[in-house]
Structure formats: structure tokens, C-alpha cells
Phi, psi and omega in degrees: 000126181284146180291341178292337183277349182273146176209159177240129178257129181241131180213161178209162177218146179232147175238133178267156171288156179298131179088354180262146179267344187218149180274148181278352181259161179222141177232127177228143180221145180219131176263125182269161185297327183278016176089007179267155179228131179246130177233136182229131175243126183235135179266129182275005179053065179135205179219164177099190187293314182299316179296320180293319179297314180295318179295319181293317177297316180296317180295318179294320177296317179295322179295315178297318180297314180295320180292321180286331180287339180279343181288000000 
């Protein structure tokens, strides 16, 4: 089996608490040029906008750190 035939499918789903407009967790994924894929899941420690902002910032920082460490 050739390595060109292999692929990874990445998907995610989020559930909000009742009455909330936004989920407190964040998922970010980035496909790198050399065929690598980095995925980060961050828990916002709670629910709502504040939790989502903190989780999103943390996930993006982790994603950037992991991508730069691979270079």
C-alpha cells in the first residue's frame, strides 16, 4: 500500500449548555506543508464567552508552539 493513498480525516462537534450561545471549549487544527496535521483541543474551564475566549487563545498558542517546534 502506497503512503499516498493514506489520509486522516479530522472532525469535531460541540454541545452548548442550555441557555448559552457559545461553547466553552475550543478545537483548532492546522495542516502543515510537509503532510503533518496538528490538532489541539482546549477546555475553557466553564461555559460561555469568557471560557471560549480563554480556550481559543490557549489552543492557538499551543498550535503555534507545536508548529514552530516541528521546523
